[in-house]
PDB file of N, CA, C and O in Angstrom:
ATOM      1  N   MET A   1      92.167-129.138 145.483  1.00  0.00           N
ATOM      2  CA  MET A   1      92.451-128.622 144.170  1.00  0.00           C
ATOM      3  C   MET A   1      92.073-129.632 143.097  1.00  0.00           C
ATOM      4  O   MET A   1      91.576-129.250 142.037  1.00  0.00           O
ATOM      5  N   VAL A   2      92.300-130.910 143.356  1.00  0.00           N
ATOM      6  CA  VAL A   2      91.977-131.933 142.365  1.00  0.00           C
ATOM      7  C   VAL A   2      90.466-132.029 142.186  1.00  0.00           C
ATOM      8  O   VAL A   2      89.987-132.159 141.059  1.00  0.00           O
ATOM      9  N   GLN A   3      89.713-131.966 143.273  1.00  0.00           N
ATOM     10  CA  GLN A   3      88.254-132.026 143.169  1.00  0.00           C
ATOM     11  C   GLN A   3      87.720-130.822 142.400  1.00  0.00           C
ATOM     12  O   GLN A   3      86.788-130.959 141.607  1.00  0.00           O
ATOM     13  N   THR A   4      88.291-129.664 142.622  1.00  0.00           N
ATOM     14  CA  THR A   4      87.890-128.466 141.890  1.00  0.00           C
ATOM     15  C   THR A   4      88.151-128.652 140.404  1.00  0.00           C
ATOM     16  O   THR A   4      87.286-128.358 139.579  1.00  0.00           O
ATOM     17  N   ARG A   5      89.341-129.140 140.059  1.00  0.00           N
ATOM     18  CA  ARG A   5      89.690-129.385 138.658  1.00  0.00           C
ATOM     19  C   ARG A   5      88.736-130.404 138.035  1.00  0.00           C
ATOM     20  O   ARG A   5      88.271-130.216 136.912  1.00  0.00           O
ATOM     21  N   ASP A   6      88.446-131.484 138.766  1.00  0.00           N
ATOM     22  CA  ASP A   6      87.580-132.534 138.234  1.00  0.00           C
ATOM     23  C   ASP A   6      86.140-132.067 138.037  1.00  0.00           C
ATOM     24  O   ASP A   6      85.399-132.668 137.259  1.00  0.00           O
ATOM     25  N   ARG A   7      85.736-131.007 138.730  1.00  0.00           N
ATOM     26  CA  ARG A   7      84.395-130.437 138.531  1.00  0.00           C
ATOM     27  C   ARG A   7      84.371-129.476 137.345  1.00  0.00           C
ATOM     28  O   ARG A   7      83.334-128.879 137.056  1.00  0.00           O
ATOM     29  N   GLY A   8      85.502-129.321 136.655  1.00  0.00           N
ATOM     30  CA  GLY A   8      85.542-128.481 135.466  1.00  0.00           C
ATOM     31  C   GLY A   8      86.020-127.068 135.707  1.00  0.00           C
ATOM     32  O   GLY A   8      85.949-126.232 134.806  1.00  0.00           O
ATOM     33  N   GLN A   9      86.506-126.782 136.904  1.00  0.00           N
ATOM     34  CA  GLN A   9      87.045-125.455 137.202  1.00  0.00           C
ATOM     35  C   GLN A   9      88.564-125.515 137.046  1.00  0.00           C
ATOM     36  O   GLN A   9      89.304-125.575 138.028  1.00  0.00           O
ATOM     37  N   TRP A  10      89.012-125.498 135.782  1.00  0.00           N
ATOM     38  CA  TRP A  10      90.430-125.655 135.474  1.00  0.00           C
ATOM     39  C   TRP A  10      91.204-124.408 135.815  1.00  0.00           C
ATOM     40  O   TRP A  10      90.641-123.321 135.951  1.00  0.00           O
ATOM     41  N   PHE A  11      92.503-124.578 135.953  1.00  0.00           N
ATOM     42  CA  PHE A  11      93.395-123.480 136.301  1.00  0.00           C
ATOM     43  C   PHE A  11      93.812-122.742 135.039  1.00  0.00           C
ATOM     44  O   PHE A  11      94.145-123.368 134.033  1.00  0.00           O
ATOM     45  N   LEU A  12      93.795-121.433 135.086  1.00  0.00           N
ATOM     46  CA  LEU A  12      94.147-120.614 133.924  1.00  0.00           C
ATOM     47  C   LEU A  12      95.647-120.429 133.779  1.00  0.00           C
ATOM     48  O   LEU A  12      96.177-120.460 132.668  1.00  0.00           O
ATOM     49  N   ASN A  13      96.334-120.237 134.898  1.00  0.00           N
ATOM     50  CA  ASN A  13      97.774-119.999 134.894  1.00  0.00           C
ATOM     51  C   ASN A  13      98.285-120.165 136.328  1.00  0.00           C
ATOM     52  O   ASN A  13      97.517-120.495 137.231  1.00  0.00           O
ATOM     53  N   ARG A  14      99.570-119.938 136.528  1.00  0.00           N
ATOM     54  CA  ARG A  14     100.151-120.089 137.870  1.00  0.00           C
ATOM     55  C   ARG A  14      99.545-119.115 138.877  1.00  0.00           C
ATOM     56  O   ARG A  14      99.324-119.468 140.035  1.00  0.00           O
ATOM     57  N   GLY A  15      99.279-117.894 138.434  1.00  0.00           N
ATOM     58  CA  GLY A  15      98.658-116.914 139.323  1.00  0.00           C
ATOM     59  C   GLY A  15      97.286-117.370 139.804  1.00  0.00           C
ATOM     60  O   GLY A  15      96.912-117.109 140.947  1.00  0.00           O
ATOM     61  N   ASP A  16      96.539-118.046 138.945  1.00  0.00           N
ATOM     62  CA  ASP A  16      95.225-118.570 139.314  1.00  0.00           C
ATOM     63  C   ASP A  16      95.359-119.609 140.424  1.00  0.00           C
ATOM     64  O   ASP A  16      94.545-119.643 141.346  1.00  0.00           O
ATOM     65  N   ILE A  17      96.383-120.454 140.337  1.00  0.00           N
ATOM     66  CA  ILE A  17      96.615-121.450 141.392  1.00  0.00           C
ATOM     67  C   ILE A  17      96.909-120.759 142.715  1.00  0.00           C
ATOM     68  O   ILE A  17      96.353-121.129 143.749  1.00  0.00           O
ATOM     69  N   ILE A  18      97.774-119.767 142.686  1.00  0.00           N
ATOM     70  CA  ILE A  18      98.130-119.040 143.912  1.00  0.00           C
ATOM     71  C   ILE A  18      96.906-118.349 144.504  1.00  0.00           C
ATOM     72  O   ILE A  18      96.726-118.352 145.722  1.00  0.00           O
ATOM     73  N   ASN A  19      96.060-117.756 143.659  1.00  0.00           N
ATOM     74  CA  ASN A  19      94.841-117.108 144.159  1.00  0.00           C
ATOM     75  C   ASN A  19      93.912-118.115 144.809  1.00  0.00           C
ATOM     76  O   ASN A  19      93.347-117.834 145.866  1.00  0.00           O
ATOM     77  N   ARG A  20      93.743-119.268 144.208  1.00  0.00           N
ATOM     78  CA  ARG A  20      92.846-120.270 144.789  1.00  0.00           C
ATOM     79  C   ARG A  20      93.385-120.852 146.087  1.00  0.00           C
ATOM     80  O   ARG A  20      92.615-121.241 146.965  1.00  0.00           O
ATOM     81  N   LEU A  21      94.711-120.913 146.210  1.00  0.00           N
ATOM     82  CA  LEU A  21      95.311-121.369 147.467  1.00  0.00           C
ATOM     83  C   LEU A  21      95.315-120.268 148.522  1.00  0.00           C
ATOM     84  O   LEU A  21      95.641-120.519 149.682  1.00  0.00           O
ATOM     85  N   GLN A  22      94.956-119.057 148.123  1.00  0.00           N
ATOM     86  CA  GLN A  22      94.945-117.880 148.992  1.00  0.00           C
ATOM     87  C   GLN A  22      96.326-117.647 149.609  1.00  0.00           C
ATOM     88  O   GLN A  22      96.468-117.431 150.812  1.00  0.00           O
ATOM     89  N   MET A  23      97.344-117.699 148.727  1.00  0.00           N
ATOM     90  CA  MET A  23      98.728-117.522 149.170  1.00  0.00           C
ATOM     91  C   MET A  23      99.407-116.425 148.361  1.00  0.00           C
ATOM     92  O   MET A  23     100.583-116.556 148.022  1.00  0.00           O
ATOM     93  N   ARG A  24      98.696-115.348 148.044  1.00  0.00           N
ATOM     94  CA  ARG A  24      99.231-114.276 147.197  1.00  0.00           C
ATOM     95  C   ARG A  24     100.481-113.630 147.791  1.00  0.00           C
ATOM     96  O   ARG A  24     101.398-113.279 147.048  1.00  0.00           O
ATOM     97  N   GLU A  25     100.537-113.464 149.122  1.00  0.00           N
ATOM     98  CA  GLU A  25     101.682-112.811 149.747  1.00  0.00           C
ATOM     99  C   GLU A  25     102.844-113.773 149.936  1.00  0.00           C
ATOM    100  O   GLU A  25     103.977-113.329 150.121  1.00  0.00           O
ATOM    101  N   THR A  26     102.600-115.065 149.896  1.00  0.00           N
ATOM    102  CA  THR A  26     103.619-116.066 150.202  1.00  0.00           C
ATOM    103  C   THR A  26     104.342-116.585 148.968  1.00  0.00           C
ATOM    104  O   THR A  26     105.553-116.799 149.010  1.00  0.00           O
ATOM    105  N   LEU A  27     103.623-116.789 147.875  1.00  0.00           N
ATOM    106  CA  LEU A  27     104.194-117.407 146.678  1.00  0.00           C
ATOM    107  C   LEU A  27     104.335-116.415 145.536  1.00  0.00           C
ATOM    108  O   LEU A  27     103.467-115.572 145.314  1.00  0.00           O
ATOM    109  N   ASP A  28     105.433-116.530 144.823  1.00  0.00           N
ATOM    110  CA  ASP A  28     105.664-115.749 143.614  1.00  0.00           C
ATOM    111  C   ASP A  28     105.344-116.654 142.419  1.00  0.00           C
ATOM    112  O   ASP A  28     105.909-117.743 142.315  1.00  0.00           O
ATOM    113  N   PRO A  29     104.444-116.228 141.508  1.00  0.00           N
ATOM    114  CA  PRO A  29     104.090-117.099 140.375  1.00  0.00           C
ATOM    115  C   PRO A  29     105.300-117.572 139.572  1.00  0.00           C
ATOM    116  O   PRO A  29     105.282-118.683 139.044  1.00  0.00           O
ATOM    117  N   ALA A  30     106.333-116.769 139.468  1.00  0.00           N
ATOM    118  CA  ALA A  30     107.527-117.160 138.708  1.00  0.00           C
ATOM    119  C   ALA A  30     108.289-118.299 139.385  1.00  0.00           C
ATOM    120  O   ALA A  30     109.020-119.036 138.722  1.00  0.00           O
ATOM    121  N   GLU A  31     108.123-118.444 140.693  1.00  0.00           N
ATOM    122  CA  GLU A  31     108.833-119.489 141.432  1.00  0.00           C
ATOM    123  C   GLU A  31     108.011-120.764 141.600  1.00  0.00           C
ATOM    124  O   GLU A  31     108.541-121.778 142.054  1.00  0.00           O
ATOM    125  N   LEU A  32     106.746-120.732 141.247  1.00  0.00           N
ATOM    126  CA  LEU A  32     105.876-121.898 141.385  1.00  0.00           C
ATOM    127  C   LEU A  32     106.181-122.884 140.262  1.00  0.00           C
ATOM    128  O   LEU A  32     106.032-122.544 139.088  1.00  0.00           O
ATOM    129  N   ARG A  33     106.599-124.076 140.598  1.00  0.00           N
ATOM    130  CA  ARG A  33     107.019-125.064 139.610  1.00  0.00           C
ATOM    131  C   ARG A  33     105.895-126.044 139.295  1.00  0.00           C
ATOM    132  O   ARG A  33     105.976-127.230 139.615  1.00  0.00           O
ATOM    133  N   VAL A  34     104.863-125.532 138.672  1.00  0.00           N
ATOM    134  CA  VAL A  34     103.758-126.372 138.194  1.00  0.00           C
ATOM    135  C   VAL A  34     103.390-125.898 136.794  1.00  0.00           C
ATOM    136  O   VAL A  34     103.656-124.757 136.419  1.00  0.00           O
ATOM    137  N   GLY A  35     102.781-126.785 136.039  1.00  0.00           N
ATOM    138  CA  GLY A  35     102.299-126.430 134.710  1.00  0.00           C
ATOM    139  C   GLY A  35     100.790-126.465 134.663  1.00  0.00           C
ATOM    140  O   GLY A  35     100.158-127.233 135.387  1.00  0.00           O
ATOM    141  N   VAL A  36     100.221-125.652 133.831  1.00  0.00           N
ATOM    142  CA  VAL A  36      98.766-125.603 133.708  1.00  0.00           C
ATOM    143  C   VAL A  36      98.331-125.866 132.265  1.00  0.00           C
ATOM    144  O   VAL A  36      97.228-125.490 131.869  1.00  0.00           O
ATOM    145  N   THR A  37      99.190-126.507 131.488  1.00  0.00           N
ATOM    146  CA  THR A  37      98.841-126.825 130.112  1.00  0.00           C
ATOM    147  C   THR A  37      98.339-128.259 130.030  1.00  0.00           C
ATOM    148  O   THR A  37      98.610-129.074 130.912  1.00  0.00           O
ATOM    149  N   SER A  38      97.616-128.555 128.983  1.00  0.00           N
ATOM    150  CA  SER A  38      97.087-129.897 128.796  1.00  0.00           C
ATOM    151  C   SER A  38      96.985-130.219 127.319  1.00  0.00           C
ATOM    152  O   SER A  38      96.817-129.331 126.483  1.00  0.00           O
ATOM    153  N   ARG A  39      97.086-131.466 127.019  1.00  0.00           N
ATOM    154  CA  ARG A  39      96.844-131.962 125.664  1.00  0.00           C
ATOM    155  C   ARG A  39      95.541-132.749 125.619  1.00  0.00           C
ATOM    156  O   ARG A  39      95.233-133.392 124.616  1.00  0.00           O
ATOM    157  N   TRP A  40      94.788-132.700 126.692  1.00  0.00           N
ATOM    158  CA  TRP A  40      93.513-133.413 126.806  1.00  0.00           C
ATOM    159  C   TRP A  40      92.382-132.392 126.893  1.00  0.00           C
ATOM    160  O   TRP A  40      92.482-131.399 127.614  1.00  0.00           O
ATOM    161  N   PHE A  41      91.298-132.651 126.146  1.00  0.00           N
ATOM    162  CA  PHE A  41      90.178-131.721 126.112  1.00  0.00           C
ATOM    163  C   PHE A  41      88.867-132.497 126.105  1.00  0.00           C
ATOM    164  O   PHE A  41      88.727-133.484 125.384  1.00  0.00           O
ATOM    165  N   ARG A  42      87.917-132.051 126.903  1.00  0.00           N
ATOM    166  CA  ARG A  42      86.578-132.637 126.879  1.00  0.00           C
ATOM    167  C   ARG A  42      85.664-131.674 126.150  1.00  0.00           C
ATOM    168  O   ARG A  42      85.613-130.485 126.464  1.00  0.00           O
ATOM    169  N   VAL A  43      84.949-132.198 125.180  1.00  0.00           N
ATOM    170  CA  VAL A  43      84.057-131.385 124.351  1.00  0.00           C
ATOM    171  C   VAL A  43      82.628-131.835 124.613  1.00  0.00           C
ATOM    172  O   VAL A  43      82.339-133.031 124.585  1.00  0.00           O
ATOM    173  N   SER A  44      81.743-130.896 124.864  1.00  0.00           N
ATOM    174  CA  SER A  44      80.319-131.189 125.042  1.00  0.00           C
ATOM    175  C   SER A  44      79.542-130.471 123.946  1.00  0.00           C
ATOM    176  O   SER A  44      79.851-129.333 123.595  1.00  0.00           O
ATOM    177  N   SER A  45      78.530-131.149 123.410  1.00  0.00           N
ATOM    178  CA  SER A  45      77.736-130.532 122.351  1.00  0.00           C
ATOM    179  C   SER A  45      76.287-130.990 122.450  1.00  0.00           C
ATOM    180  O   SER A  45      75.976-132.013 123.059  1.00  0.00           O
ATOM    181  N   ALA A  46      75.424-130.213 121.840  1.00  0.00           N
ATOM    182  CA  ALA A  46      74.001-130.547 121.772  1.00  0.00           C
ATOM    183  C   ALA A  46      73.507-130.235 120.367  1.00  0.00           C
ATOM    184  O   ALA A  46      73.701-129.129 119.863  1.00  0.00           O
ATOM    185  N   LEU A  47      72.873-131.207 119.745  1.00  0.00           N
ATOM    186  CA  LEU A  47      72.269-131.032 118.431  1.00  0.00           C
ATOM    187  C   LEU A  47      70.764-130.983 118.638  1.00  0.00           C
ATOM    188  O   LEU A  47      70.167-131.944 119.123  1.00  0.00           O
ATOM    189  N   ARG A  48      70.156-129.866 118.270  1.00  0.00           N
ATOM    190  CA  ARG A  48      68.726-129.698 118.471  1.00  0.00           C
ATOM    191  C   ARG A  48      68.007-129.636 117.129  1.00  0.00           C
ATOM    192  O   ARG A  48      68.415-128.912 116.221  1.00  0.00           O
ATOM    193  N   THR A  49      66.952-130.391 117.024  1.00  0.00           N
ATOM    194  CA  THR A  49      66.059-130.325 115.873  1.00  0.00           C
ATOM    195  C   THR A  49      64.678-130.001 116.428  1.00  0.00           C
ATOM    196  O   THR A  49      64.501-129.993 117.646  1.00  0.00           O
ATOM    197  N   PRO A  50      63.706-129.738 115.581  1.00  0.00           N
ATOM    198  CA  PRO A  50      62.375-129.439 116.111  1.00  0.00           C
ATOM    199  C   PRO A  50      61.771-130.568 116.954  1.00  0.00           C
ATOM    200  O   PRO A  50      60.884-130.322 117.770  1.00  0.00           O
ATOM    201  N   HIS A  51      62.249-131.807 116.759  1.00  0.00           N
ATOM    202  CA  HIS A  51      61.617-132.942 117.442  1.00  0.00           C
ATOM    203  C   HIS A  51      62.478-133.609 118.511  1.00  0.00           C
ATOM    204  O   HIS A  51      61.960-134.393 119.306  1.00  0.00           O
ATOM    205  N   THR A  52      63.780-133.317 118.550  1.00  0.00           N
ATOM    206  CA  THR A  52      64.637-134.011 119.508  1.00  0.00           C
ATOM    207  C   THR A  52      65.909-133.204 119.787  1.00  0.00           C
ATOM    208  O   THR A  52      66.261-132.276 119.058  1.00  0.00           O
ATOM    209  N   THR A  53      66.575-133.594 120.861  1.00  0.00           N
ATOM    210  CA  THR A  53      67.885-133.034 121.205  1.00  0.00           C
ATOM    211  C   THR A  53      68.821-134.210 121.475  1.00  0.00           C
ATOM    212  O   THR A  53      68.494-135.113 122.245  1.00  0.00           O
ATOM    213  N   VAL A  54      69.979-134.188 120.836  1.00  0.00           N
ATOM    214  CA  VAL A  54      70.989-135.221 121.048  1.00  0.00           C
ATOM    215  C   VAL A  54      72.177-134.578 121.741  1.00  0.00           C
ATOM    216  O   VAL A  54      72.774-133.632 121.226  1.00  0.00           O
ATOM    217  N   LEU A  55      72.517-135.100 122.919  1.00  0.00           N
ATOM    218  CA  LEU A  55      73.663-134.615 123.680  1.00  0.00           C
ATOM    219  C   LEU A  55      74.858-135.535 123.439  1.00  0.00           C
ATOM    220  O   LEU A  55      74.704-136.754 123.360  1.00  0.00           O
ATOM    221  N   MET A  56      76.047-134.949 123.322  1.00  0.00           N
ATOM    222  CA  MET A  56      77.257-135.736 123.117  1.00  0.00           C
ATOM    223  C   MET A  56      78.401-135.144 123.921  1.00  0.00           C
ATOM    224  O   MET A  56      78.471-133.935 124.140  1.00  0.00           O
ATOM    225  N   GLN A  57      79.295-136.023 124.356  1.00  0.00           N
ATOM    226  CA  GLN A  57      80.546-135.611 124.983  1.00  0.00           C
ATOM    227  C   GLN A  57      81.667-136.427 124.364  1.00  0.00           C
ATOM    228  O   GLN A  57      81.475-137.594 124.019  1.00  0.00           O
ATOM    229  N   ALA A  58      82.833-135.818 124.223  1.00  0.00           N
ATOM    230  CA  ALA A  58      83.994-136.510 123.683  1.00  0.00           C
ATOM    231  C   ALA A  58      85.233-136.099 124.458  1.00  0.00           C
ATOM    232  O   ALA A  58      85.336-134.975 124.948  1.00  0.00           O
ATOM    233  N   LEU A  59      86.168-137.028 124.558  1.00  0.00           N
ATOM    234  CA  LEU A  59      87.479-136.741 125.115  1.00  0.00           C
ATOM    235  C   LEU A  59      88.468-136.756 123.965  1.00  0.00           C
ATOM    236  O   LEU A  59      88.577-137.746 123.242  1.00  0.00           O
ATOM    237  N   LEU A  60      89.198-135.643 123.794  1.00  0.00           N
ATOM    238  CA  LEU A  60      90.166-135.514 122.711  1.00  0.00           C
ATOM    239  C   LEU A  60      91.575-135.440 123.279  1.00  0.00           C
ATOM    240  O   LEU A  60      91.805-134.863 124.341  1.00  0.00           O
ATOM    241  N   HIS A  61      92.510-136.035 122.551  1.00  0.00           N
ATOM    242  CA  HIS A  61      93.923-135.914 122.893  1.00  0.00           C
ATOM    243  C   HIS A  61      94.624-135.251 121.717  1.00  0.00           C
ATOM    244  O   HIS A  61      94.527-135.714 120.581  1.00  0.00           O
ATOM    245  N   ASP A  62      95.336-134.154 122.003  1.00  0.00           N
ATOM    246  CA  ASP A  62      96.037-133.400 120.971  1.00  0.00           C
ATOM    247  C   ASP A  62      97.540-133.534 121.213  1.00  0.00           C
ATOM    248  O   ASP A  62      98.082-132.933 122.140  1.00  0.00           O
ATOM    249  N   ASN A  63      98.213-134.333 120.366  1.00  0.00           N
ATOM    250  CA  ASN A  63      99.646-134.539 120.551  1.00  0.00           C
ATOM    251  C   ASN A  63     100.472-133.474 119.826  1.00  0.00           C
ATOM    252  O   ASN A  63     101.701-133.542 119.835  1.00  0.00           O
ATOM    253  N   LYS A  64      99.826-132.506 119.207  1.00  0.00           N
ATOM    254  CA  LYS A  64     100.451-131.372 118.511  1.00  0.00           C
ATOM    255  C   LYS A  64     101.218-131.786 117.253  1.00  0.00           C
ATOM    256  O   LYS A  64     101.839-130.938 116.612  1.00  0.00           O
ATOM    257  N   GLU A  65     101.186-133.070 116.888  1.00  0.00           N
ATOM    258  CA  GLU A  65     101.871-133.537 115.697  1.00  0.00           C
ATOM    259  C   GLU A  65     100.900-133.856 114.560  1.00  0.00           C
ATOM    260  O   GLU A  65     101.299-133.922 113.397  1.00  0.00           O
ATOM    261  N   SER A  66      99.640-134.051 114.896  1.00  0.00           N
ATOM    262  CA  SER A  66      98.612-134.347 113.900  1.00  0.00           C
ATOM    263  C   SER A  66      97.283-133.814 114.427  1.00  0.00           C
ATOM    264  O   SER A  66      97.251-133.117 115.441  1.00  0.00           O
ATOM    265  N   LEU A  67      96.203-134.135 113.751  1.00  0.00           N
ATOM    266  CA  LEU A  67      94.889-133.693 114.217  1.00  0.00           C
ATOM    267  C   LEU A  67      94.554-134.345 115.552  1.00  0.00           C
ATOM    268  O   LEU A  67      95.023-135.450 115.822  1.00  0.00           O
ATOM    269  N   PRO A  68      93.762-133.699 116.389  1.00  0.00           N
ATOM    270  CA  PRO A  68      93.382-134.308 117.674  1.00  0.00           C
ATOM    271  C   PRO A  68      92.693-135.654 117.460  1.00  0.00           C
ATOM    272  O   PRO A  68      91.944-135.841 116.501  1.00  0.00           O
ATOM    273  N   GLU A  69      92.964-136.581 118.372  1.00  0.00           N
ATOM    274  CA  GLU A  69      92.390-137.926 118.319  1.00  0.00           C
ATOM    275  C   GLU A  69      91.208-138.012 119.281  1.00  0.00           C
ATOM    276  O   GLU A  69      91.296-137.546 120.417  1.00  0.00           O
ATOM    277  N   VAL A  70      90.111-138.600 118.834  1.00  0.00           N
ATOM    278  CA  VAL A  70      88.956-138.837 119.698  1.00  0.00           C
ATOM    279  C   VAL A  70      89.248-140.098 120.510  1.00  0.00           C
ATOM    280  O   VAL A  70      89.379-141.183 119.944  1.00  0.00           O
ATOM    281  N   VAL A  71      89.350-139.959 121.827  1.00  0.00           N
ATOM    282  CA  VAL A  71      89.638-141.092 122.705  1.00  0.00           C
ATOM    283  C   VAL A  71      88.352-141.835 123.010  1.00  0.00           C
ATOM    284  O   VAL A  71      88.313-143.064 122.946  1.00  0.00           O
ATOM    285  N   TRP A  72      87.295-141.100 123.343  1.00  0.00           N
ATOM    286  CA  TRP A  72      85.969-141.697 123.504  1.00  0.00           C
ATOM    287  C   TRP A  72      84.906-140.676 123.140  1.00  0.00           C
ATOM    288  O   TRP A  72      85.132-139.466 123.156  1.00  0.00           O
ATOM    289  N   LEU A  73      83.736-141.214 122.811  1.00  0.00           N
ATOM    290  CA  LEU A  73      82.583-140.390 122.417  1.00  0.00           C
ATOM    291  C   LEU A  73      81.352-140.990 123.067  1.00  0.00           C
ATOM    292  O   LEU A  73      81.103-142.188 122.929  1.00  0.00           O
ATOM    293  N   ARG A  74      80.584-140.187 123.765  1.00  0.00           N
ATOM    294  CA  ARG A  74      79.357-140.647 124.430  1.00  0.00           C
ATOM    295  C   ARG A  74      78.173-139.870 123.879  1.00  0.00           C
ATOM    296  O   ARG A  74      78.198-138.641 123.799  1.00  0.00           O
ATOM    297  N   GLU A  75      77.160-140.591 123.508  1.00  0.00           N
ATOM    298  CA  GLU A  75      75.909-139.945 123.074  1.00  0.00           C
ATOM    299  C   GLU A  75      74.905-140.055 124.211  1.00  0.00           C
ATOM    300  O   GLU A  75      74.858-141.058 124.924  1.00  0.00           O
ATOM    301  N   GLY A  76      74.104-139.009 124.369  1.00  0.00           N
ATOM    302  CA  GLY A  76      73.110-139.012 125.444  1.00  0.00           C
ATOM    303  C   GLY A  76      73.713-138.684 126.798  1.00  0.00           C
ATOM    304  O   GLY A  76      73.094-138.938 127.832  1.00  0.00           O
ATOM    305  N   ALA A  77      74.901-138.126 126.802  1.00  0.00           N
ATOM    306  CA  ALA A  77      75.616-137.828 128.057  1.00  0.00           C
ATOM    307  C   ALA A  77      75.022-136.620 128.740  1.00  0.00           C
ATOM    308  O   ALA A  77      75.491-136.220 129.806  1.00  0.00           O
TER     309      ALA A  77
END
């Protein structure tokens, strides 16, 4: 599950976790004690001009108290 998440296939909700574990008959989503929320977001972007393309990635942290903070920014990623 961790490798799947790290490849960018994040979990949508508790039911999604149960489906991926193939335990639909065994587990009730209401009884599953895990969270699928995050305050961390990875943003990917591409700026294209007629002569070049610039790729960028950023990691943002949203503490819900102020604007999201840029933790790191990579150009050419």
